[in-house]
MIDO-462483 format. One line per field, with one value per residue (C-alpha): chain; z, y, x. Coordinates in steps of 0.2 Angstrom, whole numbers, padded with zeros to 4 digits. Example, Ala and Ser with C-alpha at 12.3 -4.5 7.8 and 13.67 -1.06 7.14 Angstrom:
% MIDO-462483
chain = c(A_A)
c3 = c(0039_0036)
c2 = c(-0022_-0005)
c1 = c(0062_0068)
***
This chain:
% MIDO-462483
chain = c(A_A_A_A_A_A_A_A_A_A_A_A_A_A_A_A_A_A_A_A_A_A_A_A_A_A_A_A_A_A_A_A_A_A_A_A_A_A_A_A_A_A_A_A_A_A_A_A_A_A_A_A_A_A_A_A_A_A_A_A_A_A_A_A_A_A_A_A_A_A_A_A_A_A_A_A_A_A_A_A_A_A_A_A_A_A_A_A_A_A_A_A_A_A_A_A_A_A_A_A_A_A_A_A_A_A_A_A_A_A_A_A_A_A_A_A_A_A_A_A_A_A_A_A_A_A_A_A_A_A_A_A_A_A_A_A_A_A_A_A_A_A_A_A_A_A_A_A_A_A_A_A_A_A_A_A_A_A_A_A_A_A_A_A_A_A_A_A_A_A_A_A_A_A_A_A_A_A_A_A_A_A_A_A_A_A_A_A_A_A_A_A_A_A_A_A_A_A_A_A_A_A_A_A_A_A_A_A_A_A_A_A_A_A_A_A_A_A_A_A_A_A_A_A_A_A_A_A_A_A_A_A_A_A_A_A_A_A_A_A_A_A_A_A_A_A_A_A_A_A_A_A_A_A_A_A_A_A_A_A_A_A_A_A_A_A_A_A_A_A_A_A_A_A_A_A_A_A_A_A_A_A_A_A_A_A_A_A_A_A_A_A_A_A_A_A_A_A_A_A_A_A_A_A_A_A_A_A_A_A_A_A_A_A_A_A_A_A_A_A_A_A_A_A_A_A_A_A_A_A_A_A_A_A_A_A_A_A_A_A_A_A_A_A_A_A_A_A_A_A_A_A_A_A_A_A_A_A_A_A_A_A_A_A_A_A_A_A_A_A_A_A_A_A_A_A_A_A_A_A_A_A_A_A_A_A_A_A_A_A_A_A_A_A_A_A_A_A_A_A_A_A_A_A_A_A_A_A_A_A_A_A_A_A_A_A_A_A_A_A_A_A_A_A_A_A_A_A_A_A_A_A_A_A_A_A_A_A_A_A_A_A_A_A_A_A_A_A_A_A_A_A_A_A_A_A_A_A_A_A_A_A_A_A_A_A_A_A_A_A_A_A_A_A_A_A_A_A_A_A_A_A_A_A_A_A_A_A_A_A_A_A_A_A_A_A_A_A_A_A_A_A_A_A_A_A_A_A_A_A_A_A_A_A_A_A_A_A_A_A_A_A_A_A_A_A_A_A_A_A_A_A_A_A_A_A_A)
c3 = c(-0218_-0215_-0222_-0213_-0215_-0203_-0204_-0186_-0175_-0157_-0148_-0129_-0117_-0102_-0099_-0114_-0126_-0119_-0118_-0137_-0142_-0133_-0140_-0158_-0156_-0167_-0179_-0181_-0172_-0169_-0151_-0149_-0132_-0128_-0112_-0111_-0104_-0110_-0093_-0093_-0092_-0079_-0078_-0069_-0055_-0053_-0035_-0033_-0042_-0055_-0052_-0058_-0052_-0046_-0027_-0019_-0022_-0034_-0052_-0067_-0068_-0050_-0056_-0071_-0060_-0049_-0065_-0072_-0055_-0054_-0072_-0067_-0082_-0096_-0097_-0113_-0105_-0120_-0117_-0098_-0100_-0112_-0100_-0084_-0092_-0097_-0080_-0073_-0089_-0089_-0071_-0077_-0093_-0082_-0071_-0086_-0092_-0075_-0064_-0046_-0037_-0018_-0011_0006_0014_0004_-0013_-0015_-0022_-0008_-0014_-0008_-0008_-0015_-0017_-0025_-0026_-0018_-0013_-0012_-0030_-0032_-0035_-0030_-0034_-0022_-0011_-0017_-0031_-0043_-0058_-0056_-0054_-0069_-0080_-0075_-0079_-0096_-0101_-0097_-0109_-0122_-0121_-0123_-0139_-0155_-0165_-0156_-0160_-0147_-0152_-0135_-0132_-0148_-0150_-0162_-0170_-0182_-0190_-0209_-0218_-0236_-0245_-0229_-0220_-0210_-0220_-0207_-0193_-0191_-0177_-0169_-0160_-0147_-0155_-0174_-0177_-0188_-0198_-0206_-0203_-0217_-0209_-0212_-0194_-0179_-0161_-0150_-0131_-0125_-0109_-0102_-0100_-0082_-0086_-0090_-0072_-0058_-0046_-0054_-0049_-0067_-0073_-0083_-0099_-0098_-0110_-0120_-0135_-0143_-0141_-0149_-0163_-0167_-0166_-0178_-0190_-0190_-0179_-0167_-0149_-0135_-0117_-0115_-0101_-0089_-0079_-0063_-0049_-0036_-0019_-0010_-0017_-0003_-0002_-0003_-0008_-0023_-0028_-0045_-0048_-0031_-0023_-0024_-0008_-0015_-0012_-0006_0010_0013_0008_0022_0035_0033_0036_0030_0043_0043_0046_0065_0063_0073_0063_0050_0033_0025_0040_0035_0018_0008_0012_0007_0018_0014_0000_-0010_-0028_-0032_-0038_-0022_-0011_-0021_-0020_-0001_0001_-0010_-0001_0016_0010_0003_0020_0033_0024_0026_0025_0033_0030_0045_0038_0055_0054_0038_0045_0060_0049_0036_0042_0036_0025_0014_0008_0005_-0008_0004_0018_0007_-0001_0017_0023_0008_0011_0030_0037_0048_0044_0057_0070_0064_0049_0033_0022_0006_-0009_-0025_-0040_-0059_-0060_-0074_-0090_-0094_-0112_-0127_-0145_-0150_-0154_-0158_-0147_-0155_-0154_-0171_-0172_-0185_-0195_-0205_-0200_-0183_-0167_-0148_-0132_-0113_-0106_-0123_-0129_-0127_-0125_-0115_-0101_-0088_-0091_-0081_-0067_-0068_-0055_-0045_-0052_-0069_-0078_-0077_-0081_-0097_-0102_-0102_-0109_-0123_-0127_-0131_-0139_-0151_-0156_-0161_-0171_-0180_-0184_-0193_-0202_-0219_-0224_-0239_-0236_-0241_-0251_-0241_-0248_-0257_-0244_-0226_-0217_-0203_-0186_-0178_-0160_-0148_-0135_-0119_-0109_-0119_-0117_-0098_-0093_-0106_-0100_-0082_-0086_-0096_-0081_-0069_-0080_-0081_-0062_-0059_-0072_-0079_-0063_-0051_-0050_-0066_-0072_-0088_-0085_-0080_-0095_-0107_-0098_-0100_-0118_-0121_-0111_-0120_-0137_-0131_-0125_-0142_-0150_-0138_-0143_-0161_-0159_-0148_-0154_-0164_-0158_-0165_-0155_-0148_-0131_-0141_-0152_-0137_-0128_-0142_-0147_-0129_-0127_-0143_-0138_-0121_-0129_-0142_-0129_-0115_-0127_-0132_-0114_-0109_-0125_-0121_-0102_-0108_-0119_-0105_-0095_-0080_-0067_-0069_-0062_-0063_-0072_-0060_-0065_-0050_-0062_-0067_-0051_-0055_-0067_-0082_-0091_-0107_-0106_-0105_-0121_-0125_-0132_-0147_-0156_-0171_-0179_-0197_-0206_-0201_-0182_-0169_-0172_-0157_-0158_-0147_-0149_-0140_-0127_-0133_-0125_-0119_-0113_-0123_-0116_-0112_-0126)
c2 = c(-0173_-0171_-0155_-0148_-0133_-0122_-0105_-0100_-0107_-0103_-0108_-0109_-0116_-0104_-0091_-0081_-0095_-0103_-0087_-0083_-0101_-0099_-0082_-0088_-0102_-0109_-0104_-0119_-0116_-0127_-0125_-0131_-0134_-0142_-0149_-0166_-0160_-0145_-0137_-0129_-0114_-0101_-0096_-0113_-0108_-0090_-0087_-0068_-0066_-0054_-0035_-0026_-0010_-0018_-0014_0000_0017_0010_0017_0011_0027_0023_0006_0014_0027_0013_0003_0019_0022_0004_0005_0018_0030_0017_0011_0015_0025_0020_0002_0004_0012_-0001_-0014_-0007_-0001_-0019_-0026_-0027_-0036_-0048_-0054_-0055_-0065_-0077_-0080_-0084_-0097_-0106_-0098_-0098_-0083_-0081_-0072_-0067_-0074_-0061_-0067_-0051_-0054_-0054_-0042_-0042_-0029_-0031_-0021_-0004_-0005_0010_-0001_-0019_-0024_-0041_-0055_-0073_-0090_-0105_-0093_-0092_-0105_-0093_-0097_-0116_-0112_-0101_-0113_-0128_-0120_-0113_-0130_-0139_-0127_-0130_-0148_-0147_-0135_-0145_-0131_-0132_-0145_-0147_-0153_-0157_-0163_-0153_-0142_-0128_-0128_-0113_-0100_-0100_-0084_-0081_-0064_-0055_-0063_-0078_-0093_-0107_-0116_-0132_-0143_-0159_-0170_-0183_-0195_-0190_-0183_-0168_-0158_-0142_-0132_-0119_-0104_-0086_-0082_-0087_-0081_-0084_-0085_-0095_-0086_-0080_-0084_-0088_-0103_-0092_-0090_-0103_-0095_-0094_-0097_-0102_-0120_-0129_-0125_-0106_-0106_-0090_-0100_-0088_-0073_-0083_-0090_-0072_-0065_-0077_-0074_-0056_-0048_-0034_-0037_-0024_-0020_-0037_-0030_-0029_-0045_-0045_-0055_-0059_-0054_-0069_-0086_-0099_-0103_-0122_-0128_-0140_-0136_-0131_-0120_-0112_-0111_-0094_-0086_-0074_-0056_-0057_-0063_-0047_-0038_-0047_-0043_-0055_-0046_-0047_-0048_-0046_-0061_-0059_-0063_-0048_-0032_-0027_-0027_-0012_-0001_0017_0012_0015_0024_0008_-0003_-0022_-0017_-0006_-0010_-0027_-0021_-0011_-0025_-0038_-0028_-0024_-0043_-0046_-0034_-0041_-0059_-0053_-0044_-0056_-0072_-0073_-0064_-0071_-0069_-0071_-0077_-0078_-0060_-0064_-0080_-0071_-0058_-0070_-0087_-0100_-0108_-0092_-0097_-0116_-0116_-0106_-0119_-0133_-0127_-0123_-0140_-0149_-0140_-0144_-0128_-0124_-0107_-0106_-0108_-0098_-0087_-0095_-0091_-0081_-0076_-0066_-0077_-0073_-0072_-0061_-0053_-0036_-0036_-0046_-0046_-0029_-0028_-0014_-0011_-0026_-0039_-0038_-0040_-0031_-0047_-0049_-0064_-0065_-0060_-0061_-0059_-0063_-0063_-0066_-0049_-0032_-0021_-0008_-0011_-0016_-0003_-0006_-0015_-0025_-0020_-0036_-0046_-0037_-0052_-0064_-0049_-0045_-0063_-0064_-0047_-0047_-0066_-0062_-0045_-0052_-0067_-0056_-0045_-0061_-0066_-0050_-0048_-0055_-0066_-0078_-0094_-0090_-0102_-0113_-0117_-0133_-0140_-0136_-0143_-0155_-0149_-0159_-0164_-0165_-0178_-0172_-0177_-0165_-0151_-0152_-0145_-0131_-0126_-0126_-0115_-0103_-0101_-0098_-0085_-0076_-0076_-0070_-0057_-0053_-0054_-0041_-0031_-0028_-0020_-0016_-0029_-0042_-0040_-0040_-0056_-0064_-0060_-0068_-0083_-0085_-0085_-0099_-0109_-0107_-0114_-0129_-0132_-0131_-0145_-0156_-0174_-0175_-0187_-0192_-0193_-0180_-0178_-0173_-0161_-0153_-0152_-0144_-0132_-0125_-0123_-0114_-0103_-0099_-0094_-0083_-0073_-0074_-0065_-0052_-0048_-0045_-0035_-0023_-0022_-0017_-0004_0004_0014_0018_0010_0009_-0003_-0020_-0015_-0010_-0006_-0003_0007_0018_0018_0032_0034_0045_0055_0053_0034_0038_0028_0009_-0001_-0013_-0026_-0036_-0049_-0052_-0060_-0046_-0048_-0038_-0021_-0010_0005_0015_0020_0034_0031_0034_0049_0051_0040_0029_0028_0011_0002)
c1 = c(0467_0448_0440_0425_0414_0405_0397_0402_0416_0418_0434_0433_0420_0421_0407_0411_0411_0395_0386_0390_0385_0368_0365_0367_0354_0346_0359_0372_0388_0403_0410_0428_0436_0453_0447_0439_0423_0413_0415_0433_0443_0445_0427_0423_0435_0430_0424_0422_0405_0398_0398_0382_0373_0358_0357_0346_0355_0368_0370_0378_0388_0395_0400_0409_0418_0425_0430_0439_0448_0454_0460_0473_0470_0470_0452_0442_0428_0416_0419_0417_0400_0394_0399_0392_0376_0373_0376_0358_0352_0367_0361_0343_0349_0359_0344_0334_0347_0345_0359_0353_0360_0361_0346_0339_0323_0313_0321_0332_0349_0363_0376_0394_0408_0425_0441_0440_0421_0412_0397_0391_0386_0394_0381_0386_0379_0382_0393_0411_0408_0400_0410_0406_0387_0386_0396_0387_0370_0376_0384_0368_0359_0372_0370_0352_0353_0353_0361_0377_0390_0403_0421_0429_0447_0452_0467_0468_0485_0484_0472_0472_0472_0470_0470_0470_0455_0452_0448_0448_0458_0468_0463_0468_0456_0460_0448_0448_0465_0469_0456_0454_0438_0433_0424_0423_0418_0428_0426_0441_0435_0450_0454_0470_0488_0491_0501_0515_0520_0524_0512_0495_0476_0472_0469_0482_0474_0477_0491_0488_0482_0470_0483_0496_0485_0479_0496_0503_0489_0493_0480_0484_0486_0485_0490_0499_0511_0496_0494_0485_0491_0477_0483_0477_0481_0482_0501_0502_0520_0519_0501_0497_0486_0486_0469_0461_0454_0441_0441_0424_0432_0440_0424_0416_0429_0444_0460_0478_0491_0510_0522_0519_0501_0496_0500_0487_0496_0487_0485_0489_0495_0479_0463_0453_0464_0462_0449_0462_0464_0472_0489_0491_0487_0497_0513_0511_0510_0525_0535_0531_0535_0552_0556_0549_0544_0525_0509_0493_0474_0463_0446_0438_0430_0422_0415_0409_0400_0392_0395_0407_0394_0395_0412_0412_0426_0438_0434_0437_0453_0460_0455_0463_0479_0479_0474_0459_0454_0441_0454_0469_0475_0482_0497_0494_0504_0500_0497_0495_0476_0469_0476_0470_0477_0472_0467_0463_0444_0431_0416_0407_0422_0429_0448_0459_0459_0443_0433_0441_0432_0436_0428_0431_0448_0457_0450_0457_0442_0450_0437_0450_0464_0479_0471_0454_0441_0436_0421_0421_0428_0413_0402_0412_0412_0393_0390_0403_0400_0382_0385_0399_0388_0374_0386_0393_0376_0373_0390_0390_0405_0406_0415_0433_0444_0456_0474_0475_0487_0488_0504_0501_0506_0521_0520_0534_0538_0529_0544_0555_0542_0541_0558_0556_0539_0546_0560_0549_0537_0552_0559_0542_0540_0557_0559_0541_0532_0525_0541_0551_0567_0575_0589_0577_0566_0580_0587_0569_0569_0586_0580_0564_0573_0584_0569_0561_0577_0575_0557_0562_0576_0565_0562_0546_0532_0515_0499_0487_0496_0512_0502_0494_0511_0520_0506_0504_0522_0524_0509_0517_0533_0525_0515_0528_0540_0527_0522_0541_0543_0529_0534_0551_0544_0533_0545_0533_0523_0505_0492_0498_0514_0527_0545_0557_0568_0553_0543_0531_0517_0521_0508_0517_0512_0493_0490_0487_0502_0499_0509_0507_0518_0524_0538_0550_0546_0536_0530_0525_0513_0501_0483_0474_0460_0442_0434_0416_0402_0391_0373_0365_0358)
***
């Protein structure tokens, strides 16, 4: 097996990983992505934009207040303040890196309003293709940066720990096969775990890899029970992932309608109506679908207010699915979208395992609490990616010793993986979805244990496709079980976590829930929320 060395390794090529790699230049960095192209992950598909207090009359304190309100009591206020204070500079930095944001005739940024924001503060690039515009610009910069070595089509199969600290990682490349990379500094920017559910807006590569790798290495994870379901994915039978219809549409006037296509869905149900927090809107849609079969989104008011050209991705997605959104409402459904939990990190991205860092969706900073405020995710990816990278550059870490032998990862026939993965996703959607119960969560845990056994007994197979299939399924099983376990433990309803057998929020649960793995199993604990506000840096 090949043995390589690297001072700093970054895993993930979404906005967080790209931002970190660029911030470290000209320091040498190895950037690993399992996608065949550098551009990958959920960032590429993000439509909503980037929230920042840059409009006339807006303040970072107001942005922070909206974030805390959406987080339903579980945000870390220090982390929130650090993020919102950094928002204006993040927009400026992205513009310097080549991102072209939408502006008016005088060159002023066009700002949209989204759910749970008190004012218009969301910047877009290329309308509702913001994620794509940002990732393409940063990926071009990465390709032009000689200090960054990109390893594409490469799966990380294990983190290697010696003497209680990170020592390296085992990888498998589609072109070069297996290798071990010795490093004392590893940044996980691997995104989320939307692939755990049958209805998701996330790309196929969102399989919880970073979470599972960190958990098996002994790092502490936090807030795993909080999975945000985006209210308005376009309902297209057989499509995977489901096309997202950005919340900016409702910010511009689009309206949710009941099954009769006439009655406003949110009328009288929340003071903010269609712009209520995402958990509120998603559950209202779910209840109407359960009762009457359909919910519709009428995009025409948004087109009338801003012009259809402002939402090219929405128009394209509807047309590809056979809907003409300019003539009639389209069917929508909630879909797994963003994970508020992640690897527990400090304010600078350090995990509990020395040498391991995390940023972006895979990290658990406490910014998002129980329910993420719209368009804070790309902001966090940009801010935390750069901040964590600079901390890694300053932190001292000698190159640790690797074990003499590292066992190769064994692949599994992809044909044997497919039905197990399908059964897992159906289980998560039914029992660990938007509405949860004690009985359902226990049933899910039992089913997941059985699926783990099925994976263990599946026929072995060589080759990169088999390695990736087995690695992703193992990761999905690992994180699926942990999500269900923490959801079972939290006996209340808060933010994106809803228990029909415990329908109210409970003040005794005003703390964050952690989990770590060792040879004896999973160990749950709680941590208190930080207090106070940190001034802008």
